[in-house]
PDBQT receptor file of N, H, CA, C and O in Angstrom, charges set to zero:
ATOM      1  N   UNK A   1     -68.749 102.085  54.585  1.00  0.00    +0.000 N 
ATOM      2  CA  UNK A   1     -68.403 101.878  55.981  1.00  0.00    +0.000 C 
ATOM      3  C   UNK A   1     -67.168 100.994  56.074  1.00  0.00    +0.000 C 
ATOM      4  O   UNK A   1     -66.778 100.345  55.104  1.00  0.00    +0.000 OA
ATOM      5  N   UNK A   2     -66.568 100.977  57.237  1.00  0.00    +0.000 N 
ATOM      6  H   UNK A   2     -66.884 101.504  58.026  1.00  0.00    +0.000 HD
ATOM      7  CA  UNK A   2     -65.338 100.186  57.395  1.00  0.00    +0.000 C 
ATOM      8  C   UNK A   2     -65.617  98.701  57.267  1.00  0.00    +0.000 C 
ATOM      9  O   UNK A   2     -64.739  97.941  56.857  1.00  0.00    +0.000 OA
ATOM     10  N   UNK A   3     -66.845  98.267  57.617  1.00  0.00    +0.000 N 
ATOM     11  H   UNK A   3     -67.558  98.885  57.950  1.00  0.00    +0.000 HD
ATOM     12  CA  UNK A   3     -67.166  96.845  57.496  1.00  0.00    +0.000 C 
ATOM     13  C   UNK A   3     -67.075  96.398  56.034  1.00  0.00    +0.000 C 
ATOM     14  O   UNK A   3     -66.528  95.338  55.729  1.00  0.00    +0.000 OA
ATOM     15  N   UNK A   4     -67.619  97.220  55.141  1.00  0.00    +0.000 N 
ATOM     16  H   UNK A   4     -68.063  98.081  55.388  1.00  0.00    +0.000 HD
ATOM     17  CA  UNK A   4     -67.547  96.889  53.714  1.00  0.00    +0.000 C 
ATOM     18  C   UNK A   4     -66.119  96.980  53.205  1.00  0.00    +0.000 C 
ATOM     19  O   UNK A   4     -65.701  96.171  52.376  1.00  0.00    +0.000 OA
ATOM     20  N   UNK A   5     -65.371  97.955  53.694  1.00  0.00    +0.000 N 
ATOM     21  H   UNK A   5     -65.710  98.611  54.367  1.00  0.00    +0.000 HD
ATOM     22  CA  UNK A   5     -63.977  98.098  53.282  1.00  0.00    +0.000 C 
ATOM     23  C   UNK A   5     -63.145  96.893  53.712  1.00  0.00    +0.000 C 
ATOM     24  O   UNK A   5     -62.168  96.542  53.050  1.00  0.00    +0.000 OA
ATOM     25  N   UNK A   6     -63.531  96.259  54.818  1.00  0.00    +0.000 N 
ATOM     26  H   UNK A   6     -64.325  96.544  55.356  1.00  0.00    +0.000 HD
ATOM     27  CA  UNK A   6     -62.773  95.124  55.339  1.00  0.00    +0.000 C 
ATOM     28  C   UNK A   6     -63.042  93.835  54.562  1.00  0.00    +0.000 C 
ATOM     29  O   UNK A   6     -62.271  92.880  54.655  1.00  0.00    +0.000 OA
ATOM     30  N   UNK A   7     -64.127  93.810  53.801  1.00  0.00    +0.000 N 
ATOM     31  H   UNK A   7     -64.753  94.586  53.726  1.00  0.00    +0.000 HD
ATOM     32  CA  UNK A   7     -64.459  92.597  53.048  1.00  0.00    +0.000 C 
ATOM     33  C   UNK A   7     -63.567  92.463  51.825  1.00  0.00    +0.000 C 
ATOM     34  O   UNK A   7     -63.172  93.450  51.204  1.00  0.00    +0.000 OA
ATOM     35  N   UNK A   8     -63.266  91.239  51.504  1.00  0.00    +0.000 N 
ATOM     36  H   UNK A   8     -63.586  90.437  52.009  1.00  0.00    +0.000 HD
ATOM     37  CA  UNK A   8     -62.518  90.987  50.276  1.00  0.00    +0.000 C 
ATOM     38  C   UNK A   8     -63.455  91.235  49.094  1.00  0.00    +0.000 C 
ATOM     39  O   UNK A   8     -64.662  91.030  49.216  1.00  0.00    +0.000 OA
ATOM     40  N   UNK A   9     -62.922  91.672  47.958  1.00  0.00    +0.000 N 
ATOM     41  H   UNK A   9     -61.941  91.839  47.858  1.00  0.00    +0.000 HD
ATOM     42  CA  UNK A   9     -63.775  91.956  46.800  1.00  0.00    +0.000 C 
ATOM     43  C   UNK A   9     -64.670  90.776  46.404  1.00  0.00    +0.000 C 
ATOM     44  O   UNK A   9     -65.836  90.969  46.059  1.00  0.00    +0.000 OA
ATOM     45  N   UNK A  10     -64.131  89.567  46.453  1.00  0.00    +0.000 N 
ATOM     46  H   UNK A  10     -63.184  89.410  46.734  1.00  0.00    +0.000 HD
ATOM     47  CA  UNK A  10     -64.918  88.393  46.066  1.00  0.00    +0.000 C 
ATOM     48  C   UNK A  10     -66.095  88.197  47.024  1.00  0.00    +0.000 C 
ATOM     49  O   UNK A  10     -67.200  87.864  46.595  1.00  0.00    +0.000 OA
ATOM     50  N   UNK A  11     -65.856  88.404  48.313  1.00  0.00    +0.000 N 
ATOM     51  H   UNK A  11     -64.959  88.675  48.661  1.00  0.00    +0.000 HD
ATOM     52  CA  UNK A  11     -66.921  88.267  49.305  1.00  0.00    +0.000 C 
ATOM     53  C   UNK A  11     -67.993  89.321  49.072  1.00  0.00    +0.000 C 
ATOM     54  O   UNK A  11     -69.185  89.021  49.121  1.00  0.00    +0.000 OA
ATOM     55  N   UNK A  12     -67.574  90.541  48.821  1.00  0.00    +0.000 N 
ATOM     56  H   UNK A  12     -66.605  90.785  48.782  1.00  0.00    +0.000 HD
ATOM     57  CA  UNK A  12     -68.515  91.621  48.546  1.00  0.00    +0.000 C 
ATOM     58  C   UNK A  12     -69.320  91.319  47.284  1.00  0.00    +0.000 C 
ATOM     59  O   UNK A  12     -70.534  91.521  47.255  1.00  0.00    +0.000 OA
ATOM     60  N   UNK A  13     -68.651  90.842  46.258  1.00  0.00    +0.000 N 
ATOM     61  H   UNK A  13     -67.665  90.678  46.282  1.00  0.00    +0.000 HD
ATOM     62  CA  UNK A  13     -69.332  90.471  45.018  1.00  0.00    +0.000 C 
ATOM     63  C   UNK A  13     -70.366  89.388  45.267  1.00  0.00    +0.000 C 
ATOM     64  O   UNK A  13     -71.485  89.470  44.759  1.00  0.00    +0.000 OA
ATOM     65  N   UNK A  14     -70.007  88.378  46.042  1.00  0.00    +0.000 N 
ATOM     66  H   UNK A  14     -69.099  88.311  46.455  1.00  0.00    +0.000 HD
ATOM     67  CA  UNK A  14     -70.944  87.291  46.339  1.00  0.00    +0.000 C 
ATOM     68  C   UNK A  14     -72.156  87.788  47.115  1.00  0.00    +0.000 C 
ATOM     69  O   UNK A  14     -73.275  87.337  46.873  1.00  0.00    +0.000 OA
ATOM     70  N   UNK A  15     -71.942  88.711  48.044  1.00  0.00    +0.000 N 
ATOM     71  H   UNK A  15     -71.032  89.078  48.241  1.00  0.00    +0.000 HD
ATOM     72  CA  UNK A  15     -73.060  89.279  48.801  1.00  0.00    +0.000 C 
ATOM     73  C   UNK A  15     -74.014  90.045  47.888  1.00  0.00    +0.000 C 
ATOM     74  O   UNK A  15     -75.233  89.944  48.022  1.00  0.00    +0.000 OA
ATOM     75  N   UNK A  16     -73.450  90.805  46.967  1.00  0.00    +0.000 N 
ATOM     76  H   UNK A  16     -72.459  90.887  46.858  1.00  0.00    +0.000 HD
ATOM     77  CA  UNK A  16     -74.272  91.561  46.020  1.00  0.00    +0.000 C 
ATOM     78  C   UNK A  16     -75.055  90.612  45.125  1.00  0.00    +0.000 C 
ATOM     79  O   UNK A  16     -76.250  90.809  44.909  1.00  0.00    +0.000 OA
ATOM     80  N   UNK A  17     -74.398  89.595  44.609  1.00  0.00    +0.000 N 
ATOM     81  H   UNK A  17     -73.427  89.435  44.785  1.00  0.00    +0.000 HD
ATOM     82  CA  UNK A  17     -75.067  88.620  43.743  1.00  0.00    +0.000 C 
ATOM     83  C   UNK A  17     -76.205  87.940  44.493  1.00  0.00    +0.000 C 
ATOM     84  O   UNK A  17     -77.299  87.780  43.953  1.00  0.00    +0.000 OA
ATOM     85  N   UNK A  18     -75.952  87.541  45.731  1.00  0.00    +0.000 N 
ATOM     86  H   UNK A  18     -75.062  87.671  46.170  1.00  0.00    +0.000 HD
ATOM     87  CA  UNK A  18     -76.988  86.887  46.539  1.00  0.00    +0.000 C 
ATOM     88  C   UNK A  18     -78.183  87.817  46.753  1.00  0.00    +0.000 C 
ATOM     89  O   UNK A  18     -79.333  87.386  46.670  1.00  0.00    +0.000 OA
ATOM     90  N   UNK A  19     -77.908  89.083  47.025  1.00  0.00    +0.000 N 
ATOM     91  H   UNK A  19     -76.973  89.433  47.092  1.00  0.00    +0.000 HD
ATOM     92  CA  UNK A  19     -78.978  90.061  47.244  1.00  0.00    +0.000 C 
ATOM     93  C   UNK A  19     -79.805  90.244  45.974  1.00  0.00    +0.000 C 
ATOM     94  O   UNK A  19     -81.033  90.304  46.040  1.00  0.00    +0.000 OA
ATOM     95  N   UNK A  20     -79.147  90.332  44.825  1.00  0.00    +0.000 N 
ATOM     96  H   UNK A  20     -78.150  90.283  44.772  1.00  0.00    +0.000 HD
ATOM     97  CA  UNK A  20     -79.852  90.497  43.550  1.00  0.00    +0.000 C 
ATOM     98  C   UNK A  20     -80.714  89.272  43.254  1.00  0.00    +0.000 C 
ATOM     99  O   UNK A  20     -81.861  89.410  42.827  1.00  0.00    +0.000 OA
ATOM    100  N   UNK A  21     -80.175  88.083  43.476  1.00  0.00    +0.000 N 
ATOM    101  H   UNK A  21     -79.244  87.971  43.823  1.00  0.00    +0.000 HD
ATOM    102  CA  UNK A  21     -80.929  86.853  43.230  1.00  0.00    +0.000 C 
ATOM    103  C   UNK A  21     -82.157  86.797  44.129  1.00  0.00    +0.000 C 
ATOM    104  O   UNK A  21     -83.251  86.468  43.669  1.00  0.00    +0.000 OA
ATOM    105  N   UNK A  22     -81.982  87.116  45.408  1.00  0.00    +0.000 N 
ATOM    106  H   UNK A  22     -81.094  87.383  45.782  1.00  0.00    +0.000 HD
ATOM    107  CA  UNK A  22     -83.114  87.095  46.334  1.00  0.00    +0.000 C 
ATOM    108  C   UNK A  22     -84.174  88.111  45.937  1.00  0.00    +0.000 C 
ATOM    109  O   UNK A  22     -85.369  87.827  46.018  1.00  0.00    +0.000 OA
ATOM    110  N   UNK A  23     -83.745  89.290  45.508  1.00  0.00    +0.000 N 
ATOM    111  H   UNK A  23     -82.774  89.520  45.442  1.00  0.00    +0.000 HD
ATOM    112  CA  UNK A  23     -84.691  90.326  45.077  1.00  0.00    +0.000 C 
ATOM    113  C   UNK A  23     -85.462  89.859  43.849  1.00  0.00    +0.000 C 
ATOM    114  O   UNK A  23     -86.679  90.029  43.770  1.00  0.00    +0.000 OA
ATOM    115  N   UNK A  24     -84.753  89.273  42.895  1.00  0.00    +0.000 N 
ATOM    116  H   UNK A  24     -83.764  89.135  42.959  1.00  0.00    +0.000 HD
ATOM    117  CA  UNK A  24     -85.403  88.767  41.686  1.00  0.00    +0.000 C 
ATOM    118  C   UNK A  24     -86.392  87.664  42.037  1.00  0.00    +0.000 C 
ATOM    119  O   UNK A  24     -87.497  87.625  41.497  1.00  0.00    +0.000 OA
ATOM    120  N   UNK A  25     -86.000  86.765  42.939  1.00  0.00    +0.000 N 
ATOM    121  H   UNK A  25     -85.102  86.796  43.378  1.00  0.00    +0.000 HD
ATOM    122  CA  UNK A  25     -86.902  85.696  43.361  1.00  0.00    +0.000 C 
ATOM    123  C   UNK A  25     -88.155  86.260  44.017  1.00  0.00    +0.000 C 
ATOM    124  O   UNK A  25     -89.255  85.756  43.792  1.00  0.00    +0.000 OA
ATOM    125  N   UNK A  26     -87.995  87.308  44.828  1.00  0.00    +0.000 N 
ATOM    126  H   UNK A  26     -87.101  87.718  45.010  1.00  0.00    +0.000 HD
ATOM    127  CA  UNK A  26     -89.151  87.941  45.473  1.00  0.00    +0.000 C 
ATOM    128  C   UNK A  26     -90.096  88.529  44.434  1.00  0.00    +0.000 C 
ATOM    129  O   UNK A  26     -91.314  88.402  44.552  1.00  0.00    +0.000 OA
ATOM    130  N   UNK A  27     -89.533  89.172  43.420  1.00  0.00    +0.000 N 
ATOM    131  H   UNK A  27     -88.543  89.275  43.324  1.00  0.00    +0.000 HD
ATOM    132  CA  UNK A  27     -90.352  89.765  42.360  1.00  0.00    +0.000 C 
ATOM    133  C   UNK A  27     -91.084  88.672  41.587  1.00  0.00    +0.000 C 
ATOM    134  O   UNK A  27     -92.276  88.801  41.307  1.00  0.00    +0.000 OA
ATOM    135  N   UNK A  28     -90.371  87.592  41.241  1.00  0.00    +0.000 N 
ATOM    136  H   UNK A  28     -89.403  87.488  41.468  1.00  0.00    +0.000 HD
ATOM    137  CA  UNK A  28     -91.005  86.497  40.512  1.00  0.00    +0.000 C 
ATOM    138  C   UNK A  28     -92.098  85.842  41.343  1.00  0.00    +0.000 C 
ATOM    139  O   UNK A  28     -93.150  85.490  40.810  1.00  0.00    +0.000 OA
ATOM    140  N   UNK A  29     -91.864  85.674  42.642  1.00  0.00    +0.000 N 
ATOM    141  H   UNK A  29     -91.010  85.960  43.075  1.00  0.00    +0.000 HD
ATOM    142  CA  UNK A  29     -92.866  85.080  43.526  1.00  0.00    +0.000 C 
ATOM    143  C   UNK A  29     -94.116  85.961  43.581  1.00  0.00    +0.000 C 
ATOM    144  O   UNK A  29     -95.238  85.463  43.496  1.00  0.00    +0.000 OA
ATOM    145  N   UNK A  30     -93.916  87.260  43.721  1.00  0.00    +0.000 N 
ATOM    146  H   UNK A  30     -93.004  87.666  43.789  1.00  0.00    +0.000 HD
ATOM    147  CA  UNK A  30     -95.047  88.191  43.771  1.00  0.00    +0.000 C 
ATOM    148  C   UNK A  30     -95.832  88.141  42.466  1.00  0.00    +0.000 C 
ATOM    149  O   UNK A  30     -97.063  88.177  42.485  1.00  0.00    +0.000 OA
ATOM    150  N   UNK A  31     -95.139  88.058  41.339  1.00  0.00    +0.000 N 
ATOM    151  H   UNK A  31     -94.140  88.028  41.324  1.00  0.00    +0.000 HD
ATOM    152  CA  UNK A  31     -95.822  87.977  40.039  1.00  0.00    +0.000 C 
ATOM    153  C   UNK A  31     -96.615  86.678  39.928  1.00  0.00    +0.000 C 
ATOM    154  O   UNK A  31     -97.738  86.683  39.425  1.00  0.00    +0.000 OA
ATOM    155  N   UNK A  32     -96.045  85.564  40.392  1.00  0.00    +0.000 N 
ATOM    156  H   UNK A  32     -95.132  85.560  40.802  1.00  0.00    +0.000 HD
ATOM    157  CA  UNK A  32     -96.777  84.291  40.371  1.00  0.00    +0.000 C 
ATOM    158  C   UNK A  32     -98.013  84.361  41.255  1.00  0.00    +0.000 C 
ATOM    159  O   UNK A  32     -99.066  83.831  40.899  1.00  0.00    +0.000 OA
ATOM    160  N   UNK A  33     -97.889  85.010  42.401  1.00  0.00    +0.000 N 
ATOM    161  H   UNK A  33     -97.034  85.441  42.690  1.00  0.00    +0.000 HD
ATOM    162  CA  UNK A  33     -99.034  85.164  43.304  1.00  0.00    +0.000 C 
ATOM    163  C   UNK A  33    -100.132  86.000  42.647  1.00  0.00    +0.000 C 
ATOM    164  O   UNK A  33    -101.312  85.666  42.760  1.00  0.00    +0.000 OA
ATOM    165  N   UNK A  34     -99.759  87.080  41.963  1.00  0.00    +0.000 N 
ATOM    166  H   UNK A  34     -98.801  87.351  41.872  1.00  0.00    +0.000 HD
ATOM    167  CA  UNK A  34    -100.743  87.905  41.254  1.00  0.00    +0.000 C 
ATOM    168  C   UNK A  34    -101.430  87.101  40.159  1.00  0.00    +0.000 C 
ATOM    169  O   UNK A  34    -102.648  87.172  39.999  1.00  0.00    +0.000 OA
ATOM    170  N   UNK A  35    -100.646  86.338  39.409  1.00  0.00    +0.000 N 
ATOM    171  H   UNK A  35     -99.656  86.280  39.539  1.00  0.00    +0.000 HD
ATOM    172  CA  UNK A  35    -101.211  85.534  38.331  1.00  0.00    +0.000 C 
ATOM    173  C   UNK A  35    -102.157  84.482  38.885  1.00  0.00    +0.000 C 
ATOM    174  O   UNK A  35    -103.225  84.247  38.319  1.00  0.00    +0.000 OA
ATOM    175  N   UNK A  36    -101.778  83.850  39.982  1.00  0.00    +0.000 N 
ATOM    176  H   UNK A  36    -100.910  84.041  40.442  1.00  0.00    +0.000 HD
ATOM    177  CA  UNK A  36    -102.636  82.850  40.607  1.00  0.00    +0.000 C 
ATOM    178  C   UNK A  36    -103.942  83.485  41.071  1.00  0.00    +0.000 C 
ATOM    179  O   UNK A  36    -105.012  82.906  40.882  1.00  0.00    +0.000 OA
ATOM    180  N   UNK A  37    -103.867  84.661  41.673  1.00  0.00    +0.000 N 
ATOM    181  H   UNK A  37    -102.998  85.131  41.827  1.00  0.00    +0.000 HD
ATOM    182  CA  UNK A  37    -105.076  85.359  42.118  1.00  0.00    +0.000 C 
ATOM    183  C   UNK A  37    -105.976  85.682  40.928  1.00  0.00    +0.000 C 
ATOM    184  O   UNK A  37    -107.194  85.526  41.014  1.00  0.00    +0.000 OA
ATOM    185  N   UNK A  38    -105.388  86.130  39.821  1.00  0.00    +0.000 N 
ATOM    186  H   UNK A  38    -104.398  86.257  39.752  1.00  0.00    +0.000 HD
ATOM    187  CA  UNK A  38    -106.171  86.414  38.613  1.00  0.00    +0.000 C 
ATOM    188  C   UNK A  38    -106.822  85.149  38.073  1.00  0.00    +0.000 C 
ATOM    189  O   UNK A  38    -107.990  85.161  37.685  1.00  0.00    +0.000 OA
ATOM    190  N   UNK A  39    -106.065  84.059  38.049  1.00  0.00    +0.000 N 
ATOM    191  H   UNK A  39    -105.116  84.049  38.364  1.00  0.00    +0.000 HD
ATOM    192  CA  UNK A  39    -106.609  82.793  37.559  1.00  0.00    +0.000 C 
ATOM    193  C   UNK A  39    -107.748  82.304  38.443  1.00  0.00    +0.000 C 
ATOM    194  O   UNK A  39    -108.749  81.791  37.941  1.00  0.00    +0.000 OA
ATOM    195  N   UNK A  40    -107.602  82.460  39.758  1.00  0.00    +0.000 N 
ATOM    196  H   UNK A  40    -106.789  82.877  40.166  1.00  0.00    +0.000 HD
ATOM    197  CA  UNK A  40    -108.661  82.035  40.676  1.00  0.00    +0.000 C 
ATOM    198  C   UNK A  40    -109.922  82.874  40.475  1.00  0.00    +0.000 C 
ATOM    199  O   UNK A  40    -111.035  82.352  40.551  1.00  0.00    +0.000 OA
ATOM    200  N   UNK A  41    -109.753  84.167  40.219  1.00  0.00    +0.000 N 
ATOM    201  H   UNK A  41    -108.850  84.591  40.156  1.00  0.00    +0.000 HD
ATOM    202  CA  UNK A  41    -110.898  85.039  39.953  1.00  0.00    +0.000 C 
ATOM    203  C   UNK A  41    -111.612  84.596  38.682  1.00  0.00    +0.000 C 
ATOM    204  O   UNK A  41    -112.841  84.531  38.650  1.00  0.00    +0.000 OA
ATOM    205  N   UNK A  42    -110.854  84.294  37.643  1.00  0.00    +0.000 N 
ATOM    206  H   UNK A  42    -109.856  84.346  37.669  1.00  0.00    +0.000 HD
ATOM    207  CA  UNK A  42    -111.454  83.812  36.392  1.00  0.00    +0.000 C 
ATOM    208  C   UNK A  42    -112.195  82.503  36.615  1.00  0.00    +0.000 C 
ATOM    209  O   UNK A  42    -113.300  82.313  36.106  1.00  0.00    +0.000 OA
ATOM    210  N   UNK A  43    -111.590  81.604  37.373  1.00  0.00    +0.000 N 
ATOM    211  H   UNK A  43    -110.692  81.757  37.787  1.00  0.00    +0.000 HD
ATOM    212  CA  UNK A  43    -112.220  80.321  37.663  1.00  0.00    +0.000 C 
ATOM    213  C   UNK A  43    -113.513  80.520  38.448  1.00  0.00    +0.000 C 
ATOM    214  O   UNK A  43    -114.514  79.860  38.167  1.00  0.00    +0.000 OA
ATOM    215  N   UNK A  44    -113.504  81.412  39.419  1.00  0.00    +0.000 N 
ATOM    216  H   UNK A  44    -112.691  81.948  39.647  1.00  0.00    +0.000 HD
ATOM    217  CA  UNK A  44    -114.718  81.713  40.183  1.00  0.00    +0.000 C 
ATOM    218  C   UNK A  44    -115.829  82.218  39.271  1.00  0.00    +0.000 C 
ATOM    219  O   UNK A  44    -116.986  81.829  39.431  1.00  0.00    +0.000 OA
ATOM    220  N   UNK A  45    -115.490  83.078  38.320  1.00  0.00    +0.000 N 
ATOM    221  H   UNK A  45    -114.550  83.394  38.190  1.00  0.00    +0.000 HD
ATOM    222  CA  UNK A  45    -116.491  83.604  37.386  1.00  0.00    +0.000 C 
ATOM    223  C   UNK A  45    -117.053  82.494  36.512  1.00  0.00    +0.000 C 
ATOM    224  O   UNK A  45    -118.256  82.450  36.256  1.00  0.00    +0.000 OA
ATOM    225  N   UNK A  46    -116.187  81.599  36.053  1.00  0.00    +0.000 N 
ATOM    226  H   UNK A  46    -115.210  81.635  36.261  1.00  0.00    +0.000 HD
ATOM    227  CA  UNK A  46    -116.642  80.475  35.226  1.00  0.00    +0.000 C 
ATOM    228  C   UNK A  46    -117.597  79.601  36.023  1.00  0.00    +0.000 C 
ATOM    229  O   UNK A  46    -118.651  79.211  35.521  1.00  0.00    +0.000 OA
ATOM    230  N   UNK A  47    -117.235  79.293  37.263  1.00  0.00    +0.000 N 
ATOM    231  H   UNK A  47    -116.378  79.609  37.671  1.00  0.00    +0.000 HD
ATOM    232  CA  UNK A  47    -118.087  78.445  38.105  1.00  0.00    +0.000 C 
ATOM    233  C   UNK A  47    -119.420  79.132  38.369  1.00  0.00    +0.000 C 
ATOM    234  O   UNK A  47    -120.469  78.490  38.324  1.00  0.00    +0.000 OA
ATOM    235  N   UNK A  48    -119.384  80.430  38.643  1.00  0.00    +0.000 N 
ATOM    236  H   UNK A  48    -118.531  80.952  38.679  1.00  0.00    +0.000 HD
ATOM    237  CA  UNK A  48    -120.620  81.181  38.879  1.00  0.00    +0.000 C 
ATOM    238  C   UNK A  48    -121.505  81.145  37.643  1.00  0.00    +0.000 C 
ATOM    239  O   UNK A  48    -122.717  80.966  37.756  1.00  0.00    +0.000 OA
ATOM    240  N   UNK A  49    -120.917  81.311  36.470  1.00  0.00    +0.000 N 
ATOM    241  H   UNK A  49    -119.932  81.456  36.378  1.00  0.00    +0.000 HD
ATOM    242  CA  UNK A  49    -121.690  81.284  35.224  1.00  0.00    +0.000 C 
ATOM    243  C   UNK A  49    -122.268  79.902  34.959  1.00  0.00    +0.000 C 
ATOM    244  O   UNK A  49    -123.362  79.794  34.405  1.00  0.00    +0.000 OA
ATOM    245  N   UNK A  50    -121.570  78.856  35.338  1.00  0.00    +0.000 N 
ATOM    246  H   UNK A  50    -120.681  78.944  35.789  1.00  0.00    +0.000 HD
ATOM    247  CA  UNK A  50    -122.075  77.501  35.139  1.00  0.00    +0.000 C 
ATOM    248  C   UNK A  50    -123.269  77.220  36.050  1.00  0.00    +0.000 C 
ATOM    249  O   UNK A  50    -124.160  76.448  35.693  1.00  0.00    +0.000 OA
ATOM    250  N   UNK A  51    -123.283  77.840  37.209  1.00  0.00    +0.000 N 
ATOM    251  H   UNK A  51    -122.559  78.467  37.498  1.00  0.00    +0.000 HD
ATOM    252  CA  UNK A  51    -124.372  77.627  38.166  1.00  0.00    +0.000 C 
ATOM    253  C   UNK A  51    -125.651  78.337  37.741  1.00  0.00    +0.000 C 
ATOM    254  O   UNK A  51    -126.740  77.957  38.172  1.00  0.00    +0.000 OA
ATOM    255  N   UNK A  52    -125.533  79.371  36.894  1.00  0.00    +0.000 N 
ATOM    256  H   UNK A  52    -124.649  79.679  36.543  1.00  0.00    +0.000 HD
ATOM    257  CA  UNK A  52    -126.722  80.143  36.521  1.00  0.00    +0.000 C 
ATOM    258  C   UNK A  52    -127.342  79.652  35.247  1.00  0.00    +0.000 C 
ATOM    259  O   UNK A  52    -128.351  80.199  34.801  1.00  0.00    +0.000 OA
TER     260      UNK A  52
């Protein structure tokens, strides 16, 4: 589009880099959330087993 054509190459590069970093951060955050959920499930099982 003309908006992208109007941007200087350095500005366009910075926008792409920022987008990639944000995407990577989102993926890492989601993975940490999954790991935390798995750890909490394991902890719940341990606590349940200790009660029995």
